[in-house]
Structures are given as structure tokens and as C-alpha cells.
Backbone as XML, in Angstrom:
<?xml version="1.0"?>
<chain id="A" units="angstrom">
  <residue number="1" name="MET">
    <atom name="N" x="18.895" y="-8.176" z="22.975"/>
    <atom name="CA" x="18.125" y="-6.926" z="23.011"/>
    <atom name="C" x="17.184" y="-6.611" z="23.975"/>
  </residue>
  <residue number="2" name="SER">
    <atom name="N" x="16.972" y="-6.088" z="24.913"/>
    <atom name="CA" x="16.042" y="-5.743" z="25.792"/>
    <atom name="C" x="14.853" y="-5.264" z="25.723"/>
  </residue>
  <residue number="3" name="PRO">
    <atom name="N" x="13.741" y="-5.319" z="25.856"/>
    <atom name="CA" x="12.608" y="-4.932" z="26.201"/>
    <atom name="C" x="12.795" y="-3.229" z="26.358"/>
  </residue>
  <residue number="4" name="ARG">
    <atom name="N" x="11.974" y="-2.814" z="26.021"/>
    <atom name="CA" x="11.842" y="-1.162" z="26.441"/>
    <atom name="C" x="11.264" y="-0.893" z="27.613"/>
  </residue>
  <residue number="5" name="PRO">
    <atom name="N" x="11.814" y="0.197" z="28.446"/>
    <atom name="CA" x="11.212" y="-0.234" z="29.993"/>
    <atom name="C" x="9.519" y="0.438" z="29.607"/>
  </residue>
  <residue number="6" name="SER">
    <atom name="N" x="8.705" y="0.141" z="30.577"/>
    <atom name="CA" x="7.556" y="0.115" z="30.403"/>
    <atom name="C" x="7.119" y="1.930" z="30.712"/>
  </residue>
  <residue number="7" name="LEU">
    <atom name="N" x="5.995" y="2.288" z="30.640"/>
    <atom name="CA" x="5.782" y="3.758" z="30.793"/>
    <atom name="C" x="5.603" y="3.773" z="32.059"/>
  </residue>
  <residue number="8" name="ALA">
    <atom name="N" x="5.032" y="2.979" z="33.111"/>
    <atom name="CA" x="5.180" y="3.287" z="34.284"/>
    <atom name="C" x="6.253" y="3.123" z="34.950"/>
  </residue>
  <residue number="9" name="SER">
    <atom name="N" x="7.435" y="2.403" z="34.613"/>
    <atom name="CA" x="8.606" y="2.615" z="35.207"/>
    <atom name="C" x="9.218" y="3.605" z="35.011"/>
  </residue>
  <residue number="10" name="ARG">
    <atom name="N" x="9.195" y="3.967" z="33.637"/>
    <atom name="CA" x="9.855" y="5.570" z="33.091"/>
    <atom name="C" x="9.249" y="6.339" z="33.968"/>
  </residue>
  <residue number="11" name="LEU">
    <atom name="N" x="7.630" y="6.450" z="34.275"/>
    <atom name="CA" x="6.940" y="7.506" z="35.047"/>
    <atom name="C" x="7.462" y="7.959" z="36.490"/>
  </residue>
  <residue number="12" name="ALA">
    <atom name="N" x="7.772" y="6.184" z="37.122"/>
    <atom name="CA" x="8.052" y="6.221" z="38.589"/>
    <atom name="C" x="9.482" y="7.155" z="38.310"/>
  </residue>
  <residue number="13" name="ALA">
    <atom name="N" x="10.497" y="6.665" z="37.152"/>
    <atom name="CA" x="11.991" y="6.844" z="37.576"/>
    <atom name="C" x="11.632" y="8.447" z="37.326"/>
  </residue>
  <residue number="14" name="ALA">
    <atom name="N" x="11.304" y="9.158" z="36.987"/>
    <atom name="CA" x="10.936" y="10.695" z="36.810"/>
    <atom name="C" x="10.299" y="11.024" z="37.531"/>
  </residue>
  <residue number="15" name="ALA">
    <atom name="N" x="9.232" y="10.569" z="38.637"/>
    <atom name="CA" x="8.897" y="11.036" z="39.738"/>
    <atom name="C" x="9.902" y="10.577" z="41.216"/>
  </residue>
  <residue number="16" name="GLY">
    <atom name="N" x="10.864" y="9.870" z="40.929"/>
    <atom name="CA" x="11.665" y="9.648" z="42.049"/>
    <atom name="C" x="11.408" y="8.508" z="42.396"/>
  </residue>
  <residue number="17" name="ALA">
    <atom name="N" x="9.841" y="7.951" z="42.758"/>
    <atom name="CA" x="9.457" y="6.605" z="43.148"/>
    <atom name="C" x="10.146" y="5.547" z="42.609"/>
  </residue>
  <residue number="18" name="PRO">
    <atom name="N" x="10.072" y="4.473" z="43.334"/>
    <atom name="CA" x="10.447" y="3.065" z="42.787"/>
    <atom name="C" x="9.756" y="2.555" z="41.698"/>
  </residue>
  <residue number="19" name="ALA">
    <atom name="N" x="10.277" y="1.834" z="40.862"/>
    <atom name="CA" x="9.761" y="1.308" z="39.631"/>
    <atom name="C" x="9.165" y="0.176" z="39.995"/>
  </residue>
  <residue number="20" name="PRO">
    <atom name="N" x="7.983" y="-0.071" z="39.436"/>
    <atom name="CA" x="6.815" y="-1.158" z="39.639"/>
    <atom name="C" x="7.694" y="-2.577" z="39.070"/>
  </residue>
  <residue number="21" name="PRO">
    <atom name="N" x="7.555" y="-3.573" z="39.446"/>
    <atom name="CA" x="7.870" y="-5.057" z="38.947"/>
    <atom name="C" x="7.909" y="-4.921" z="37.752"/>
  </residue>
  <residue number="22" name="PRO">
    <atom name="N" x="8.862" y="-5.422" z="36.827"/>
    <atom name="CA" x="8.246" y="-5.806" z="35.448"/>
    <atom name="C" x="7.338" y="-6.746" z="35.375"/>
  </residue>
  <residue number="23" name="SER">
    <atom name="N" x="6.498" y="-6.904" z="34.498"/>
    <atom name="CA" x="5.215" y="-7.647" z="34.221"/>
    <atom name="C" x="6.136" y="-8.795" z="33.166"/>
  </residue>
  <residue number="24" name="PRO">
    <atom name="N" x="5.611" y="-10.361" z="33.347"/>
    <atom name="CA" x="6.422" y="-11.117" z="32.582"/>
    <atom name="C" x="5.623" y="-10.807" z="31.080"/>
  </residue>
  <residue number="25" name="ALA">
    <atom name="N" x="6.608" y="-11.190" z="29.879"/>
    <atom name="CA" x="6.298" y="-11.037" z="28.778"/>
    <atom name="C" x="5.511" y="-12.288" z="28.667"/>
  </residue>
  <residue number="26" name="VAL">
    <atom name="N" x="4.444" y="-12.058" z="27.513"/>
    <atom name="CA" x="3.912" y="-13.262" z="27.120"/>
    <atom name="C" x="3.930" y="-13.274" z="25.637"/>
  </residue>
  <residue number="27" name="GLU">
    <atom name="N" x="4.351" y="-14.347" z="25.326"/>
    <atom name="CA" x="4.191" y="-14.932" z="23.926"/>
    <atom name="C" x="3.578" y="-15.779" z="23.415"/>
  </residue>
  <residue number="28" name="ALA">
    <atom name="N" x="2.966" y="-15.316" z="22.408"/>
    <atom name="CA" x="1.979" y="-16.280" z="21.435"/>
    <atom name="C" x="2.603" y="-17.710" z="20.775"/>
  </residue>
  <residue number="29" name="PRO">
    <atom name="N" x="1.885" y="-18.756" z="20.988"/>
    <atom name="CA" x="2.829" y="-19.916" z="20.417"/>
    <atom name="C" x="2.895" y="-19.562" z="18.764"/>
  </residue>
  <residue number="30" name="ALA">
    <atom name="N" x="4.177" y="-19.963" z="18.314"/>
    <atom name="CA" x="4.537" y="-20.206" z="16.932"/>
    <atom name="C" x="3.296" y="-20.446" z="16.144"/>
  </residue>
  <residue number="31" name="SER">
    <atom name="N" x="2.351" y="-21.251" z="16.687"/>
    <atom name="CA" x="1.495" y="-21.803" z="15.505"/>
    <atom name="C" x="0.085" y="-20.796" z="15.351"/>
  </residue>
  <residue number="32" name="GLU">
    <atom name="N" x="0.389" y="-19.770" z="16.225"/>
    <atom name="CA" x="-1.177" y="-18.894" z="16.585"/>
    <atom name="C" x="-0.680" y="-17.949" z="15.327"/>
  </residue>
  <residue number="33" name="THR">
    <atom name="N" x="-1.538" y="-17.197" z="14.696"/>
    <atom name="CA" x="-1.806" y="-16.454" z="13.695"/>
    <atom name="C" x="-2.040" y="-14.677" z="14.752"/>
  </residue>
  <residue number="34" name="VAL">
    <atom name="N" x="-1.147" y="-14.026" z="14.794"/>
    <atom name="CA" x="-1.405" y="-12.737" z="15.442"/>
    <atom name="C" x="-1.807" y="-11.850" z="14.824"/>
  </residue>
  <residue number="35" name="VAL">
    <atom name="N" x="-2.951" y="-11.122" z="14.878"/>
    <atom name="CA" x="-3.812" y="-10.105" z="13.694"/>
    <atom name="C" x="-3.358" y="-8.494" z="14.441"/>
  </residue>
  <residue number="36" name="ALA">
    <atom name="N" x="-2.828" y="-7.927" z="14.402"/>
    <atom name="CA" x="-2.483" y="-6.636" z="14.714"/>
    <atom name="C" x="-3.960" y="-5.731" z="14.825"/>
  </residue>
  <residue number="37" name="LYS">
    <atom name="N" x="-3.738" y="-4.813" z="15.737"/>
    <atom name="CA" x="-5.570" y="-4.275" z="16.006"/>
    <atom name="C" x="-5.434" y="-3.170" z="14.873"/>
  </residue>
  <residue number="38" name="GLY">
    <atom name="N" x="-6.385" y="-3.451" z="14.240"/>
    <atom name="CA" x="-6.708" y="-2.198" z="13.211"/>
    <atom name="C" x="-6.108" y="-2.892" z="11.921"/>
  </residue>
  <residue number="39" name="ALA">
    <atom name="N" x="-5.641" y="-4.019" z="11.494"/>
    <atom name="CA" x="-5.337" y="-4.620" z="10.655"/>
    <atom name="C" x="-6.461" y="-4.903" z="9.641"/>
  </residue>
  <residue number="40" name="ALA">
    <atom name="N" x="-6.080" y="-4.732" z="8.314"/>
    <atom name="CA" x="-6.999" y="-5.302" z="7.446"/>
    <atom name="C" x="-7.616" y="-6.307" z="7.405"/>
  </residue>
  <residue number="41" name="THR">
    <atom name="N" x="-9.089" y="-6.963" z="7.683"/>
    <atom name="CA" x="-9.736" y="-7.910" z="7.661"/>
    <atom name="C" x="-10.434" y="-7.689" z="6.725"/>
  </residue>
  <residue number="42" name="ALA">
    <atom name="N" x="-10.964" y="-8.616" z="6.041"/>
    <atom name="CA" x="-12.063" y="-9.398" z="5.216"/>
    <atom name="C" x="-13.424" y="-8.747" z="6.204"/>
  </residue>
  <residue number="43" name="PRO">
    <atom name="N" x="-14.362" y="-7.852" z="5.654"/>
    <atom name="CA" x="-15.670" y="-7.418" z="5.778"/>
    <atom name="C" x="-16.631" y="-8.334" z="6.429"/>
  </residue>
  <residue number="44" name="ALA">
    <atom name="N" x="-17.385" y="-8.231" z="7.167"/>
    <atom name="CA" x="-18.552" y="-9.197" z="7.784"/>
    <atom name="C" x="-19.347" y="-9.204" z="6.546"/>
  </residue>
  <residue number="45" name="LYS">
    <atom name="N" x="-20.100" y="-10.452" z="6.554"/>
    <atom name="CA" x="-21.087" y="-10.633" z="5.227"/>
    <atom name="C" x="-22.043" y="-9.416" z="5.190"/>
  </residue>
  <residue number="46" name="ALA">
    <atom name="N" x="-22.520" y="-9.286" z="6.305"/>
    <atom name="CA" x="-23.441" y="-7.948" z="6.067"/>
    <atom name="C" x="-22.999" y="-6.447" z="5.677"/>
  </residue>
  <residue number="47" name="ARG">
    <atom name="N" x="-21.784" y="-6.696" z="5.752"/>
    <atom name="CA" x="-21.153" y="-5.298" z="5.285"/>
    <atom name="C" x="-20.458" y="-5.423" z="3.802"/>
  </residue>
  <residue number="48" name="GLN">
    <atom name="N" x="-20.331" y="-6.531" z="3.383"/>
    <atom name="CA" x="-20.139" y="-6.520" z="1.814"/>
    <atom name="C" x="-20.836" y="-5.702" z="1.152"/>
  </residue>
  <residue number="49" name="GLY">
    <atom name="N" x="-20.233" y="-5.107" z="0.272"/>
    <atom name="CA" x="-20.999" y="-4.343" z="-1.102"/>
    <atom name="C" x="-21.503" y="-2.721" z="-0.190"/>
  </residue>
  <residue number="50" name="LYS">
    <atom name="N" x="-20.960" y="-2.801" z="0.727"/>
    <atom name="CA" x="-21.892" y="-1.523" z="1.469"/>
    <atom name="C" x="-21.160" y="-0.265" z="1.867"/>
  </residue>
  <residue number="51" name="THR">
    <atom name="N" x="-21.279" y="0.647" z="1.831"/>
    <atom name="CA" x="-20.593" y="2.083" z="2.196"/>
    <atom name="C" x="-20.707" y="2.050" z="3.386"/>
  </residue>
  <residue number="52" name="MET">
    <atom name="N" x="-19.857" y="2.822" z="4.509"/>
    <atom name="CA" x="-20.627" y="3.503" z="5.743"/>
    <atom name="C" x="-20.835" y="5.082" z="5.482"/>
  </residue>
  <residue number="53" name="ILE">
    <atom name="N" x="-22.002" y="5.775" z="6.115"/>
    <atom name="CA" x="-22.526" y="7.111" z="5.903"/>
    <atom name="C" x="-22.202" y="7.403" z="7.513"/>
  </residue>
  <residue number="54" name="ALA">
    <atom name="N" x="-21.581" y="8.083" z="7.940"/>
    <atom name="CA" x="-21.325" y="8.653" z="9.263"/>
    <atom name="C" x="-21.547" y="9.749" z="9.646"/>
  </residue>
  <residue number="55" name="GLY">
    <atom name="N" x="-21.332" y="10.514" z="10.562"/>
    <atom name="CA" x="-21.597" y="12.016" z="11.338"/>
    <atom name="C" x="-21.456" y="12.071" z="12.269"/>
  </residue>
  <residue number="56" name="TYR">
    <atom name="N" x="-21.194" y="13.382" z="13.135"/>
    <atom name="CA" x="-21.139" y="13.656" z="14.741"/>
    <atom name="C" x="-21.934" y="14.161" z="15.060"/>
  </residue>
  <residue number="57" name="PHE">
    <atom name="N" x="-22.517" y="13.791" z="15.996"/>
    <atom name="CA" x="-23.447" y="14.271" z="16.838"/>
    <atom name="C" x="-23.649" y="14.855" z="18.138"/>
  </residue>
  <residue number="58" name="SER">
    <atom name="N" x="-24.403" y="15.382" z="19.057"/>
    <atom name="CA" x="-24.003" y="15.808" z="20.491"/>
    <atom name="C" x="-24.135" y="14.372" z="21.158"/>
  </residue>
  <residue number="59" name="PRO">
    <atom name="N" x="-23.675" y="14.296" z="22.345"/>
    <atom name="CA" x="-24.096" y="12.789" z="23.162"/>
    <atom name="C" x="-25.089" y="12.807" z="23.476"/>
  </residue>
  <residue number="60" name="ASP">
    <atom name="N" x="-26.200" y="13.833" z="23.696"/>
    <atom name="CA" x="-27.645" y="14.087" z="23.964"/>
    <atom name="C" x="-28.316" y="13.263" z="22.922"/>
  </residue>
  <residue number="61" name="LEU">
    <atom name="N" x="-27.887" y="13.485" z="21.371"/>
    <atom name="CA" x="-28.625" y="12.874" z="20.485"/>
    <atom name="C" x="-28.381" y="11.532" z="20.615"/>
  </residue>
  <residue number="62" name="ALA">
    <atom name="N" x="-26.983" y="10.905" z="20.449"/>
    <atom name="CA" x="-26.766" y="9.886" z="20.656"/>
    <atom name="C" x="-27.372" y="8.991" z="21.925"/>
  </residue>
  <residue number="63" name="ARG">
    <atom name="N" x="-27.050" y="9.432" z="22.629"/>
    <atom name="CA" x="-28.126" y="8.724" z="23.749"/>
    <atom name="C" x="-29.717" y="8.586" z="23.673"/>
  </residue>
  <residue number="64" name="ALA">
    <atom name="N" x="-30.364" y="9.781" z="23.184"/>
    <atom name="CA" x="-31.657" y="9.304" z="22.635"/>
    <atom name="C" x="-31.979" y="8.698" z="21.445"/>
  </residue>
  <residue number="65" name="ILE">
    <atom name="N" x="-31.359" y="8.478" z="20.760"/>
    <atom name="CA" x="-31.119" y="7.332" z="19.663"/>
    <atom name="C" x="-31.154" y="6.002" z="19.861"/>
  </residue>
  <residue number="66" name="LYS">
    <atom name="N" x="-30.092" y="5.589" z="21.020"/>
    <atom name="CA" x="-29.710" y="4.460" z="21.243"/>
    <atom name="C" x="-30.757" y="4.132" z="22.104"/>
  </residue>
  <residue number="67" name="ILE">
    <atom name="N" x="-31.415" y="4.825" z="23.084"/>
    <atom name="CA" x="-32.869" y="4.901" z="24.059"/>
    <atom name="C" x="-34.026" y="4.413" z="23.096"/>
  </residue>
  <residue number="68" name="LEU">
    <atom name="N" x="-33.968" y="4.946" z="22.151"/>
    <atom name="CA" x="-35.362" y="4.816" z="21.233"/>
    <atom name="C" x="-35.048" y="3.174" z="20.409"/>
  </residue>
  <residue number="69" name="ALA">
    <atom name="N" x="-33.934" y="3.181" z="19.866"/>
    <atom name="CA" x="-33.600" y="1.894" z="19.452"/>
    <atom name="C" x="-33.762" y="0.759" z="20.211"/>
  </residue>
  <residue number="70" name="VAL">
    <atom name="N" x="-33.285" y="0.939" z="21.504"/>
    <atom name="CA" x="-34.052" y="-0.095" z="22.940"/>
    <atom name="C" x="-35.278" y="-0.220" z="23.130"/>
  </residue>
  <residue number="71" name="GLU">
    <atom name="N" x="-35.712" y="0.657" z="22.936"/>
    <atom name="CA" x="-37.225" y="0.748" z="23.113"/>
    <atom name="C" x="-38.257" y="-0.029" z="22.404"/>
  </residue>
  <residue number="72" name="ARG">
    <atom name="N" x="-37.731" y="0.452" z="21.052"/>
    <atom name="CA" x="-38.202" y="-0.419" z="19.854"/>
    <atom name="C" x="-37.975" y="-1.667" z="19.414"/>
  </residue>
  <residue number="73" name="GLY">
    <atom name="N" x="-36.612" y="-1.839" z="19.765"/>
    <atom name="CA" x="-36.241" y="-3.438" z="19.569"/>
    <atom name="C" x="-35.522" y="-3.596" z="18.245"/>
  </residue>
  <residue number="74" name="VAL">
    <atom name="N" x="-34.654" y="-2.359" z="17.616"/>
    <atom name="CA" x="-34.131" y="-2.416" z="16.881"/>
    <atom name="C" x="-32.971" y="-1.711" z="16.823"/>
  </residue>
  <residue number="75" name="THR">
    <atom name="N" x="-31.783" y="-1.789" z="15.853"/>
    <atom name="CA" x="-30.446" y="-1.341" z="15.633"/>
    <atom name="C" x="-30.822" y="0.244" z="15.594"/>
  </residue>
  <residue number="76" name="VAL">
    <atom name="N" x="-29.572" y="0.943" z="15.981"/>
    <atom name="CA" x="-29.518" y="2.124" z="15.631"/>
    <atom name="C" x="-29.242" y="2.359" z="14.160"/>
  </residue>
  <residue number="77" name="GLN">
    <atom name="N" x="-28.493" y="1.706" z="13.608"/>
    <atom name="CA" x="-28.260" y="1.261" z="12.341"/>
    <atom name="C" x="-29.958" y="1.586" z="11.304"/>
  </residue>
  <residue number="78" name="ALA">
    <atom name="N" x="-30.911" y="0.656" z="11.607"/>
    <atom name="CA" x="-32.457" y="0.731" z="11.125"/>
    <atom name="C" x="-33.086" y="1.907" z="11.506"/>
  </residue>
  <residue number="79" name="LEU">
    <atom name="N" x="-32.548" y="2.779" z="12.434"/>
    <atom name="CA" x="-33.119" y="3.880" z="12.860"/>
    <atom name="C" x="-32.896" y="4.943" z="11.761"/>
  </residue>
  <residue number="80" name="ILE">
    <atom name="N" x="-31.190" y="5.106" z="11.799"/>
    <atom name="CA" x="-30.524" y="6.152" z="10.788"/>
    <atom name="C" x="-31.234" y="5.584" z="9.083"/>
  </residue>
  <residue number="81" name="GLY">
    <atom name="N" x="-31.897" y="4.344" z="8.635"/>
    <atom name="CA" x="-32.047" y="3.983" z="7.541"/>
    <atom name="C" x="-33.291" y="4.429" z="7.278"/>
  </residue>
  <residue number="82" name="GLU">
    <atom name="N" x="-33.904" y="4.246" z="8.437"/>
    <atom name="CA" x="-35.485" y="4.705" z="8.491"/>
    <atom name="C" x="-35.338" y="6.850" z="8.153"/>
  </residue>
  <residue number="83" name="GLY">
    <atom name="N" x="-34.921" y="7.050" z="9.121"/>
    <atom name="CA" x="-34.064" y="8.722" z="8.901"/>
    <atom name="C" x="-33.835" y="8.995" z="7.368"/>
  </residue>
  <residue number="84" name="LEU">
    <atom name="N" x="-32.724" y="8.234" z="6.935"/>
    <atom name="CA" x="-32.498" y="8.477" z="5.560"/>
    <atom name="C" x="-33.746" y="8.491" z="4.567"/>
  </residue>
  <residue number="85" name="ASP">
    <atom name="N" x="-34.050" y="7.265" z="4.748"/>
    <atom name="CA" x="-35.638" y="6.889" z="4.044"/>
    <atom name="C" x="-36.148" y="8.341" z="3.946"/>
  </residue>
  <residue number="86" name="ALA">
    <atom name="N" x="-36.856" y="8.508" z="5.037"/>
    <atom name="CA" x="-37.966" y="9.811" z="5.414"/>
    <atom name="C" x="-37.351" y="11.403" z="4.527"/>
  </residue>
  <residue number="87" name="VAL">
    <atom name="N" x="-35.890" y="11.355" z="4.579"/>
    <atom name="CA" x="-35.295" y="12.547" z="3.829"/>
    <atom name="C" x="-35.607" y="12.297" z="2.610"/>
  </residue>
  <residue number="88" name="LEU">
    <atom name="N" x="-35.154" y="11.177" z="1.726"/>
    <atom name="CA" x="-35.449" y="10.927" z="0.727"/>
    <atom name="C" x="-36.621" y="11.171" z="0.039"/>
  </residue>
  <residue number="89" name="ARG">
    <atom name="N" x="-37.886" y="10.341" z="1.119"/>
    <atom name="CA" x="-39.426" y="10.707" z="0.525"/>
    <atom name="C" x="-39.469" y="12.202" z="0.313"/>
  </residue>
  <residue number="90" name="GLN">
    <atom name="N" x="-38.885" y="12.717" z="1.450"/>
    <atom name="CA" x="-39.375" y="14.639" z="1.505"/>
    <atom name="C" x="-38.877" y="15.023" z="0.448"/>
  </residue>
  <residue number="91" name="HIS">
    <atom name="N" x="-38.028" y="14.617" z="-0.033"/>
    <atom name="CA" x="-37.327" y="15.181" z="-1.465"/>
    <atom name="C" x="-37.462" y="14.610" z="-2.864"/>
  </residue>
  <residue number="92" name="GLN">
    <atom name="N" x="-38.781" y="13.692" z="-2.833"/>
    <atom name="CA" x="-39.093" y="13.378" z="-3.946"/>
    <atom name="C" x="-38.250" y="12.184" z="-4.635"/>
  </residue>
  <residue number="93" name="ARG">
    <atom name="N" x="-37.674" y="11.403" z="-3.584"/>
    <atom name="CA" x="-36.686" y="10.617" z="-4.155"/>
    <atom name="C" x="-37.019" y="8.998" z="-3.937"/>
  </residue>
  <residue number="94" name="HIS">
    <atom name="N" x="-36.820" y="8.213" z="-4.223"/>
    <atom name="CA" x="-37.224" y="6.898" z="-4.133"/>
    <atom name="C" x="-36.283" y="6.280" z="-2.863"/>
  </residue>
  <residue number="95" name="PRO">
    <atom name="N" x="-36.956" y="5.572" z="-1.676"/>
    <atom name="CA" x="-36.069" y="5.224" z="-0.579"/>
    <atom name="C" x="-35.721" y="3.861" z="-0.785"/>
  </residue>
  <residue number="96" name="PHE">
    <atom name="N" x="-34.850" y="3.715" z="-0.095"/>
    <atom name="CA" x="-33.979" y="2.291" z="-0.268"/>
    <atom name="C" x="-34.465" y="1.362" z="0.696"/>
  </residue>
  <residue number="97" name="GLY">
    <atom name="N" x="-35.212" y="1.738" z="1.630"/>
    <atom name="CA" x="-35.546" y="0.641" z="2.628"/>
    <atom name="C" x="-34.538" y="-0.383" z="3.332"/>
  </residue>
  <residue number="98" name="GLU">
    <atom name="N" x="-33.325" y="0.320" z="3.407"/>
    <atom name="CA" x="-32.352" y="-0.712" z="4.146"/>
    <atom name="C" x="-32.226" y="-0.297" z="5.236"/>
  </residue>
  <residue number="99" name="ARG">
    <atom name="N" x="-32.244" y="-1.705" z="5.864"/>
    <atom name="CA" x="-32.156" y="-1.690" z="7.418"/>
    <atom name="C" x="-31.032" y="-3.019" z="7.598"/>
  </residue>
</chain>
């Protein structure tokens, strides 16, 4: 079975240009286990028993938070935890103090 042509060679053929030379195939040794990108693996110890909370924000806000984290020497996750604790306190709920 021959390998499928690369996208570059197909685009070159469609444009009428000469196809680039094929790159040599690199095979992993049989003894190595290859894990596909996105494959399920065990979570890091710091993430075990935790749930992700996420949201979409403007690039300017994301940049400001990252800069603040660097200036304070903490992680973005720590700043988010601080903010969530502040919201909980504002609504008379017990903060968790997770960082």
C-alpha cells in the first residue's frame, strides 16, 4: 500500500507547479509506544479530583491577567481562584482558597 500524497504535493499539482520531493517516512521503533495527540492519559497529580472551570474572554483581558500573574509571581489559575473566592465572599458564601 503506497502512502497518500502530501497536501503540499496535491496543492502543487493543482497549481500546475512541480511537486516538492517527498519527505522520508520516519517510523518509531517497535519497542516504543506511540501515544496519539489528544489520547486519554492519566491526569497530572495536581489535577486529580479537580474539575476545570473555563470561560471565553477578550484577548485584552487575557493579556492583562497574564501580565498581572507575572508581575505578582503567581499563576493565572491562582488569580482566577482569588477572583472566585472574592465572588463567593461577596455573596456570603465560604471561599475555598484553592490555588
